[in-house]
Each structure stands twice: as structure tokens, then as C-alpha cells.
N, C-alpha and C positions, 0 to 999 in steps of 0.2 A: 237223601238218608234212604229213602226207600228205594231208589235205583241201585245202592251200593249193596244193600240187603238180597234185592233181587239176583245181582250178579254174583253174590256170593252163594245164593241159591243154585244159581246154573251152573257155575263152577264145580258145587258138590256133586250135582246129578252128571256131570261128564265125567267126573273120576267115579263114579259109581259104574256108570256105564262101561267106560275101560276098563274097569277090573272085571265087570261080567264076561266082558268079550274076551278077556285074557283067560278068565278060570274056563269058559266054553273051549276054546283053544287048546288049554292046557287038558281038557277032559278025554280029549280024542287024541289017540296016537299019531294017527295020520295027519290031523293039523297040527300037532305040535313037531312033526319032522319035517313038513312043509315050512312052518313059521321059522325054526330054527335056521334052514337052507335060504329062507327067502331075508332074514335079518342078516347073515352074515357079511353081507357086502355093505360097505361104505353108502352113507345116503338112502338107505333103506329101515324103517324103525318100524315101531310097533303097529301103530297105524296104518302105514302103508302096507304092511304086512296083512293085518286084518284085514281090509278092504279087499286086497287082491283073492286072498282064501274066501271070502265071502261072496264076491262079485265076479268071480273069474273061476269057476271050478274047472274050466277047460285048461287051467295052466298045468304045463307038463304033461299032458295027453295031444295037444294040437301041434302041426308044425309052425315054423317061423312064420309062414307066409299067413296062415289061418289065424293065428294068436294076434297078429298085428292087424288083421282086417277085422276080428271081433272087438276090440278096443277102437277103432277105428284110425288106426294110425299107417293104413297103407296107402301109399301115393296111388291115386287114379290119373291116368291121362283125360286130358279135357281137350277132345279135338273133334271137329266137322269138317267133313270136306278137306278144303284145304286151310280152313281155321284152325289152328295149333296153338293152344294154349298150356301152361306148364301144368304139371301134375299137381293135384292136392289130395290131402285127407279128407273123409267123409264118412258119416255114419258111425257105427259101433256103440259102444258103451261109455257114453259121457263121464260117469260118474268115476269110471275106471281112469279114463283120458285126463281128468281134471287132477285125479290122484298122481298120475305118473307125470305130470307137468311139474307140480312142486317136488316129487321124488326126483326129477331129472335136474332140476335147478340145485338142490343142495348135492346131488352125484356129483355135478359137474365141478362143483368146488371141492369136495371131500374125497372122491372117488376117482384113482390115477385112471383107470380104464375109459371110464366118462369122459374124465379131462382131458385126456389124449387124444381122444375122439372127437372131440369138440374143438380143440386146439387145431386138429387137421382140417376139418370143416373149414373155420374161420382163417385159416391161411389161406384156402381157396377162393375166399370173397363172399361165402355165404352169408347171408343175412342173420339175425338173431333167430327169427322164427323158424327157419329151414333149419338151424343147427338144434335149437331146443327141441323140436320135433323129431330130428334123427336121434338125438340124445334119449328122448322118450321110448323111441322104438329100439333102439339097441339096449338099452335097460329091460325092457320086456321079453325080448330076445334073448338073453343073457338068463335073465332070472326063471324063463320056460324051458332052457336046455339043463339048467341046473336043479330043476324039480325032476325034469325025466329022469336025468342022469343021477339023481339022488348024490350031489356032488354041492360042497360049500363054494364059496366065492373064491376064486383064485386069480388075481391081479396077473401073475406071470401069464397065466395061460389066456387070461381075456385080452391081455395087451398085444399078444402075438395076434389076436386076430380082428385088431383095429385099422 
């Protein structure tokens, strides 16, 4: 009984925090505009948008290579002399990377652009981790370009670039 009461209390606090975050976003015109742009694509919801706005203020100001490196989604070659290993991602903002992982899972199911991109990689025999990491990077780069250009999600335009 006490555990159920604690769960109810925590759920209430989560709803209150979500409401405060949304009020903060709605109070600022710049945040409001960016939030509308970010949430225009399938697979990106209010929590993803709020997290990107708060943890990645460079969104829309950095180029695609810089934004991927900031989040830790840029592949780095691992080689030394004759030893050559595959490229791996490293560093960056862990919280944003975790958030993009969940967003990419959803977008892979719901978003035609990301779904087509993932299917292309899978047809080439890429592993799940490689595919989902590429989807995370693709989603981030598209969101960055959308904010830079002040454009809402456009499946037709994004499908041409996959």
C-alpha cells in the first residue's frame, strides 16, 4: 500500500515537472518556435523536444559534423600503424545520445524518412547497432537543419536525401 502511494506521488510530481517545462517553453518565443519545428516530425515528442532545447542549445547553429560530434554520434576511425579497426562513436553529451536512441527507435517505426533510411542500411547487411546509430545521427542532422532553416518536417524533402 505504501509503495502504491509513493508511485502515485512520484507520478504526480512528474506531471507537475512536465507542466512546468511546457510553461517555460511557451513563455519564450524562441523556445516556442523551435519546439514547434522539432515536434513537427513523427517520432519526436514533447520530452524529446524539451531535452534537446535544454541540453543542446547549439541546435540550428552548428553544421552537421559539429552537431554530430557534440552529441557523440560522429564516427571516429580506430587505427594505429597497420592495425585498422572499424569506426566507433565516442564522447559527446550522453543524455542527448540516450534520448536520441529512444527517439530513433520510435522514428524508425513511425517516420517514413527514418524508416526508409533504416531499411536501406538493413538491406546492405548492417547490424542493428549500426542502423540505430545511423538513424540517431540522421534524425539529429535533419532536426538541426530544420531549426537552422526555420522549416517544419517535410517527408518528401527528407526522403529525397536518404
